[in-house]
N, C-alpha and C positions, 0 to 999 in steps of 0.2 A: 455747356458753355465752359471754355477753358478758364481756369482760375488764374487771376492776375498775381504776379509775384509781389510779395510784400516789399515795399519801398524802404530804402535806407533812411536813417535819421539825418537831418541836416547837420552839416559841420558848422564850425564857427564862421566860415566864409559865406555860406549861403545867404543869410540875412543882410550881409554887407553889400550885396550886389544891387545895383540900380534896377528899377522896374523896367526901364527901357534903355536900349543901347543905340549905337550909331554905326552905320556902315562906313567903311573907309576904303580907299584905293579901288574904287569901282572902275571897270573898264568894259568897253563895248567889244573889243577885239581879242581880249586875252583873259585867261583864268588867273585869279589871284588866290594864293593859299599860304598857310603857314607863316603868319606875321610874327616877327620877333622884335620887340621894342626896347629902346634904351634912351636915357637922357644923356646929352653931352655936357661939358663943363659950362656952356653958355645957356643951358636950359632948353635947348631945342630937342625935339623928340625925333629920333631916328628909327625907322622901321625897315627891317630886311625881310623880304618875302619871296616865296616861290611864285614863278609865273611861267606860263606857256600859252601858245596860241590855242584858240578854241578847237581847232581841228587836230590838235596834237594830243599827247598823253604825258602825264607827269613822269611816268617811268622811263620815258625815252626823250622828252623834250624840255624838261624843267630847267630853269636857270634861277639864280638869286638876284633880285633887284633891290634898289635902295630908294627910300623916300624920306623926306624930312618935313617937319611941321613945327609951328610954334606952340601947338596944343595937341594933346593926345587924340582929340576928336577931329583934328584937321582944321582947315584943308591941308592936304599934303602935296608937296612938289615932288614929282617923280624924277629921280636923277639917273635912272637907267640901270642896265644890268652891270653887276660888279663881279659875279662869279659864274662861269659857265664851263662846260667840259673842256678838258685839256687833252689834245690829241696825243696818244701814246702813253698817257698816264693811267693810273688806277681809276681816276675819276674823269675818264675821257668823254663821258656822255652826259647823263642827267645830273644836275646839282639841285638839291631839294631840302626842304624842312630845316631852315636855319634856327639856331639857338644862339643868343648873343649875351655876353657878360663883359663887365669891365673889371679886370683883375691885374693887380701888380702894375698899374699904369698902362695897361694895354687892353685893347678891345679884342675879345676872343670869340670867334664864331665857330660853332660846330655845325656840320651839315652832313647830308648823305650824298655820296657819289657812286656811280657805277661805270663799268667799262665795256658795255655791250652796245652794239648797233642793232641788235635783233629787236623786232617789233612784234614778236609772237604774242599770242594771248597768254600773259604770264600766269593767269589763274589756272591754266591747263598745263602749260609747259614749264613755267618758272625760270626760263632762261635769263630774263633780265632781272627778275627779283633777287635771285641768289648771287648776283654780283654786287649788291649794295654793301657799302662799308661806311664807317663813320670817319669823317675828315675834320681837320682843324685849319682855320685861317686866322692870322694875327695881324693887327695893325696898331700903329701909334695914334691914329686919328680915326674917327668914325667915317671919314670920307676916303679912307685907304691911304696908300696902296696896301693890299692884303698879301701877306706872305703865306703861301701854301706849302705843303710838304709832299715828299715823294712817295710816302706810304700812308695808309690809313692810320689814324691815331688809335682806333679800336678795330681790330680785324676779327674775322671769324676764328674759331678754334681750329687747330690742325686736325683734331679728331672730327671727322665728318658726321659721326653719330652723336656728337655732343649737342646739348640743347641750343647752343649758339654756333653750330657748325654750318649753318645755311646762309645767314646774313646778319649784319649788325646795322641797326637803323635808329632813327628818331632819338638822337642824343639830347641829354640835358646835363649841363655843366654846373658844378658847385665847388667853391673853395671851402673845404672843411674847416671848422674852428681849430683843429689841431695843426693847420698849415698845409695839409695835403690837398691835392687836386683830384676831384672825383668826377668821373663821367659815367652817368647812368645811360643805359642803352637797351633797346628792345630787340629781341630776336624772334625767330619763328621756328619752332621745333618740328620741322616738317618730317623728320625721319623717325620720330618716336610717337608722340601723342598729338602732333599737329596743333599745338597750342602756342599762342604768343605770350612771351615771358620777358621780364625785365631783370637785368643784372647791373653790376657796377664794376668799374675798373678804377684803380687808384695809382697815383704817381707822387713822388716827392718833388718833381719839377713840372712846370707848366706844360712843356712840350713833350713830356714823357721820358722814358717809356711807361705806359700804363699797364699795370698788372691786374688781371681779373681776380675778383674776390673768390676765394675757394668755396664759399657757401652759396654761390649763384645757382639758380636765379633767386633774387630777393623778393620779387613780387610774382607770384603764381599761386592761385588758390583754386585748384580744380574741383575741390569739394563744394565750391559755391556755384558751380555750373557754367559760368561764363568766362570770358577772357578780358584782357585790358590792353590798351596800346596808347601811344602818344604821351608818355609821362613827362611831367615838369616837376622838378625837385627844387626845394629851397630850405634854408635854415633861418628860422625866425622865432624870436622869443624862447630861445633855448630848446627848441624842438626841431626835428626834421619833418618836412611836409611834402606830400606828393599829391599833385592833381593829375588825373589820368582819365582817359576815355573809357566808358563802360561799353563792353561788347557782349551783352547778353546776360550779365549777372542780374540786372534789374530791367534794363532796356538796352537799346543800341544807339541812343541819341543824346544822352546826358553825360555828366561828368561825375567822377568819384573822387573822394578825398581819403587819404590815409595819413597816419601820424606815427612817428617813431622817436625813440630816445637816442638811437645810435645811427640811424640812416640805413640800417641793415635788416632789422626785425620790425615788421610793420603790423599795425593794429587792424581793427575791423573797418570794412568799407563804410564811409559816410557819403552823403551827397555833397558835391562841391558846387555844381551849378545845374540848373534844369535844362530841358531841351531848348533848342534855338527859338522855337515859336513862342516860348514864354517871355522872351525879351525883344524879339524882332518880328517884323511883318513877313514871315516866311511860312511855308507849308509845314504841317505837323511832322512830316517825314524828312524834312531837310536836315542834312548833317551839320553839326556844330562841333568842330574839333580843333586839335592843335593848340590847346590852351597854353598861353605864356603870360607872364606878369610884368607890368611896368612898375618899377620901383622908384620912389622918390624919398630921399632922406631916410632910407632904411625902412620905409613903410610901403606895402602894396597899394598902388594907386588906381590901376586899371587892369582889367582882364582883357587880353587880346586873343581872339580866336579866328579861325577860318570858318566861313559859313557858306553852305550850299544854298543856291537860290533857283527857283523854278525857271527863270529866264536864262540860266547858265551865266549870269553875271556874278559868278562866285567871287567873293570879296573878303576883305578883312572885316572884323566886327569888334567894337570896343564897348566895354561895360565898366562904369565907374564903380570903384570899391570904396566904401565908407567904413573904416575899421571901428569907428565909434559904435556901430551897430552889431559888433561881433557878439556871438553867444558867450555868455560867461561860464 
């Protein structure tokens, strides 16, 4: 009998999560993934999410849509697609995995875009996967209009053998306490050890240019056996925090937590949240990913995730956070 891996200890966040969560943005005809939430000045909750038709594929068909509600658990009113591929641009095709923040009086959305019309099996040929880049869209209102840019905000390295010379994806934005703007991003080191790794780029101004940290990648621990992806970063109570998907360190379906004093050097893995079936009526192997946090008055209020469901009604999933239950 194979020996089970020892599980990580719970982080301060784990006991704060509600026992049961709620599905949001369910659809009969389309896939919903990657929900990014934020409050507006009137107290309404806005969620930006990836969506594509069930007979499509996220890598070739995804768009970003917008929904609004009076409460994080809904019901949500879907307002339609707000970002899609721009013909002739670097993000001509799929638009995916939004991350939303309110910074300097503006709503700042990061996303993935690519520029290929190829629909090959990317796990074999990689033609669509390696055109993915990180983009930025900015608006004065959560309802838009959204200003996009002619170039990616975080591009691949010019050195094709670099750890991030293949793609830049799954961004997470943070305004650093020192006033700088930081974008964390994940890449896939296909040309070396084939590992998924996370780095960071910094700028003195919101719209860039963003300069990659010389010590990248900042999250990659090959000695632990597995990988990670879908990072979400934030600064809270004088610490830097990272929530990230586990890819084989302990399992493939739960989340990990890391903590740092400077946002660059990270500690040991802890558990952030359990598998999806711990909180929702889904199968044991259903994926529960793309963690994002809804903030209210400087406190984490809800965990937002994308969740896979057996009936392919993949949707958003929300889980209440009660910080009074945090581990001391």
